[in-house]
C-alpha positions in Angstrom: -14.2 -83.8 1.7 -14.1 -83.3 -2.1 -16.0 -80.4 -3.5 -17.6 -80.2 -7.0 -15.2 -79.1 -9.8 -16.9 -75.7 -10.1 -16.7 -75.0 -6.4 -13.0 -76.1 -6.4 -12.3 -73.5 -9.1 -14.1 -70.8 -7.2 -12.2 -71.6 -4.1 -8.9 -71.5 -6.0 -9.8 -68.2 -7.5 -10.7 -66.9 -4.0 -7.4 -68.1 -2.7 -5.5 -66.3 -5.5 -7.5 -63.1 -4.8 -6.6 -63.3 -1.2 -2.9 -63.7 -1.9 -3.1 -60.9 -4.5 -4.7 -58.5 -2.0 -2.0 -59.4 0.6 0.7 -58.8 -1.9 -0.2 -55.2 -2.6 -2.2 -55.4 -5.8 -0.8 -56.2 -9.3 2.6 -54.8 -8.5 2.9 -57.1 -5.5 1.7 -60.1 -7.6 4.2 -59.3 -10.3 7.0 -59.1 -7.7 6.0 -62.4 -6.3 6.0 -64.0 -9.8 9.5 -62.7 -10.5 10.7 -64.0 -7.2 9.2 -67.4 -7.8 10.7 -67.5 -11.3 14.1 -66.7 -10.0 13.9 -69.5 -7.5 12.5 -72.0 -10.0 15.2 -71.2 -12.7 18.1 -71.3 -10.3 17.0 -74.5 -8.5 15.6 -76.6 -11.4 17.2 -75.1 -14.5 15.7 -72.9 -17.2 14.7 -75.5 -19.7 13.0 -77.9 -17.3 11.1 -75.1 -15.6 7.5 -74.6 -16.9 5.3 -71.5 -16.6 2.9 -73.8 -14.7 5.6 -74.4 -12.0 6.3 -70.7 -11.8 2.6 -69.9 -11.5 2.2 -72.6 -8.8 5.2 -71.2 -6.8 3.8 -67.7 -7.0 0.2 -68.9 -6.2 -1.3 -67.3 -9.4 -2.9 -68.7 -12.5 -1.0 -69.2 -15.7 -3.3 -66.6 -17.3 -2.4 -64.1 -14.7 1.3 -64.9 -15.1 1.1 -64.3 -18.9 -0.9 -61.1 -18.4 1.4 -59.5 -15.8 4.8 -60.8 -17.0 4.6 -62.9 -20.2 6.0 -66.2 -21.4 8.9 -68.0 -19.8 11.6 -66.1 -21.7 9.9 -62.8 -20.9 9.7 -63.8 -17.3 13.5 -64.6 -17.3 14.3 -61.2 -18.8 11.9 -59.4 -16.4 13.6 -61.2 -13.4 17.1 -60.2 -14.5 15.9 -56.6 -15.3 14.3 -56.2 -11.9 17.5 -57.2 -10.2 19.7 -55.0 -12.4 17.8 -51.9 -11.3 19.8 -52.1 -8.1 23.0 -51.3 -10.0 21.8 -47.9 -11.3 24.0 -44.9 -10.5 22.5 -43.2 -7.4 20.5 -40.0 -8.2 22.0 -38.3 -5.2 25.6 -38.8 -6.4 27.8 -35.9 -5.1 29.4 -33.6 -7.6 32.8 -34.8 -8.7 34.8 -31.6 -8.0 38.1 -33.2 -6.7 40.0 -36.4 -6.7 39.2 -37.1 -3.1 35.4 -37.1 -3.8 36.0 -39.2 -6.9 37.9 -41.8 -4.8 35.1 -41.9 -2.3 32.4 -42.3 -5.0 34.3 -45.1 -6.7 34.8 -46.9 -3.4 31.2 -46.5 -2.5 29.8 -47.6 -5.9 32.4 -50.4 -6.1 31.2 -51.8 -2.8 27.6 -51.6 -4.0 28.6 -53.7 -7.1 30.4 -56.2 -5.1 27.6 -56.5 -2.6 24.9 -57.0 -5.2 26.7 -59.2 -7.7 28.2 -61.5 -5.1 24.8 -62.2 -3.7 24.3 -66.0 -3.8 21.1 -65.6 -5.9 22.9 -63.6 -8.5 25.8 -66.1 -8.6 23.3 -68.8 -9.0 21.9 -67.1 -12.1 25.5 -66.9 -13.6 25.8 -70.6 -13.0 22.5 -71.1 -14.6 23.6 -69.2 -17.7 26.7 -71.3 -18.0 24.9 -74.6 -17.5 22.2 -73.7 -20.1 24.7 -72.1 -22.6 24.1 -74.9 -25.2 20.4 -75.7 -24.7 19.2 -72.2 -23.8 21.6 -69.5 -24.9 19.0 -66.9 -24.4 19.7 -67.1 -20.7 23.3 -66.0 -21.2 22.3 -63.4 -23.7 19.7 -61.9 -21.3 22.2 -61.9 -18.4 24.9 -60.3 -20.5 22.8 -57.6 -22.2 20.7 -56.7 -19.2 22.4 -57.8 -16.0 26.1 -57.3 -16.8 25.4 -54.3 -19.0 23.7 -52.5 -16.0 26.9 -52.5 -14.0 29.1 -51.6 -17.1 26.8 -48.7 -18.0 26.8 -47.4 -14.5 30.6 -47.4 -14.3 30.9 -45.8 -17.8 28.6 -43.0 -16.6 30.7 -42.4 -13.5 33.9 -42.3 -15.6 32.2 -40.0 -18.1 31.3 -37.6 -15.2 34.8 -37.7 -13.9 36.2 -37.0 -17.3 33.8 -34.1 -17.8 34.9 -32.7 -14.5 38.6 -32.8 -15.6 39.5 -35.5 -13.1 40.3 -38.3 -15.6 41.4 -38.6 -19.2 40.7 -41.5 -21.5 37.7 -43.4 -22.8 35.0 -44.0 -20.2 34.4 -47.6 -21.4 38.1 -48.5 -21.0 38.4 -46.7 -17.6 35.3 -48.6 -16.4 36.8 -51.9 -17.5 40.1 -51.2 -15.7 38.3 -50.3 -12.5 36.1 -53.4 -12.7 39.2 -55.5 -13.2 40.8 -54.1 -10.1 37.6 -54.5 -8.1 36.8 -58.1 -8.9 40.2 -59.7 -9.8 39.4 -63.4 -9.6 36.6 -63.2 -7.0 33.8 -64.0 -9.4 35.5 -67.1 -10.8 36.1 -68.3 -7.3 32.4 -67.7 -6.3 31.2 -69.5 -9.4 33.5 -72.5 -8.7 32.3 -72.5 -5.1 35.9 -72.3 -3.8 35.4 -68.9 -2.0 32.7 -67.6 0.2 30.9 -64.3 -0.3 33.0 -61.5 1.2 31.8 -59.9 4.4 30.6 -56.3 4.4 34.0 -55.3 5.9 35.9 -57.2 3.3 33.8 -55.7 0.5 34.4 -52.2 1.8 38.1 -52.8 2.0 38.3 -54.4 -1.4 36.4 -51.4 -3.0 38.7 -48.8 -1.2 41.8 -50.6 -2.5 40.4 -50.8 -6.0 39.6 -47.1 -6.0 43.0 -46.1 -4.7 44.9 -48.4 -7.1 42.8 -47.1 -10.1 43.6 -43.4 -9.3 47.3 -44.3 -8.9 47.2 -45.6 -12.5 45.5 -42.4 -13.7 47.3 -39.3 -12.3 45.7 -35.9 -12.3 45.3 -34.8 -15.9 47.8 -32.1 -17.0 49.7 -32.4 -13.8 53.3 -31.4 -14.5 56.2 -32.9 -12.6 58.6 -30.3 -11.2 62.1 -30.5 -12.7 65.0 -31.8 -10.6 67.2 -29.2 -8.9 66.4 -25.8 -7.4 63.8 -23.7 -9.0 65.0 -21.2 -11.5 
């Protein structure tokens, strides 16, 4: 049975309102839009995906999409930003009073980075940025300045705290880069190429512990003096 155009619009609006109420208000609708955008971008590509497709996937109107999130580029940035929040330094981080605590914190946070960034959805976004590098360089710029910077900033903050506590010396940015290199090695390239599977939780934990131990071996305790050879004087 076909309804008059006016009634069809009213029914569509009622359906959207129903989904909005089930989704927990505007915050829930916005979350659904970002999830739909992530899926649309990674499956169909950034350039071919339209705001209409995103709105349809999210079961909202284009007007609502623009009001709650913005245009396609703003939706991309919001999608990446929302995911990047998971990489913030935990607010309940223990005080870095000794090297043992530092090693535990590095291993824990390293595991968190591996777990979040190796997620198939995140890997798909990296692939998207590479595939769209020529036609839509804004994808790579957004991923680098928001997504990758979130993990770099978090590591720099950890290294800065360790340095302030007298547990490390050096520039936090360089220390963060060294730890990230030990943590990832060639894993990300292998994931992007599809020649490796996402590590299991046990493998992630072991990889993070090994990276933390290797990093601290490269950076001995500051001002630690080696005892001279021979009997003490």
